[in-house]
C-alpha positions, 0 to 999 in steps of 0.5 A: 816479563818482569820489570827491572828494578832501579839502583835506588830501589835495591839500595834502599831495600838493602839498607832497610833490611840491614837496619830493621831486619827483626821487624820485617816479615814475608808479607808485603802489606806489613813491610809496606807499613814498616818502610813507610814508618822508618823512611821518608820516601817521596812517592807512594809508587817508590815506597811500594817498589821498595817494600816489594823488593824488601819482601822478595829479599826477605824470602831469599834470606829465608833460604840462605845468605844473600850477597850484599846484605849483612845483619847481626843474625847472619854475622853470628851464624857465619862466625859459628860456622867458622869457629867449628872444630870437629871432634876427630881430625880427618888429618890424623889417621891411625893407618892408611890402607893402600894397595901393593902398587901404591906401596911400591911407588912410595918405596921408590920415592923414598917414603917407605918409612911412614909407619901408618901406611898399611898394605890392604889385601887386594881383591881379585879382579872380576873378569869383564862381562859383555852384555848380549 
């Protein structure tokens, strides 16, 4: 069974990652030295807990965005994804293929004047076969 991390450990670790992300690595020993340099921590045990959780979060960040942590690189990546515009819009179609039943329903609803709706050739249904 693992141990429960305190709020102090988690909060301190998140702050360290947000401020010093480029310096941190996936190695506990390196992160321990960095945490020791950048923060005044009362005990060695607490420093090691913060460094351990920082290493854990860094490994999670490698896989994808982590809730509650935002740093400049992650913000830029999110902006780039939000600003993406596809070359061909999915909403602007030249024609929409529908079967005859759908065309009849559109006509009944009063949408028969849509020029892009095209009746596709219906395929003959295959008879259902039972497996013996």
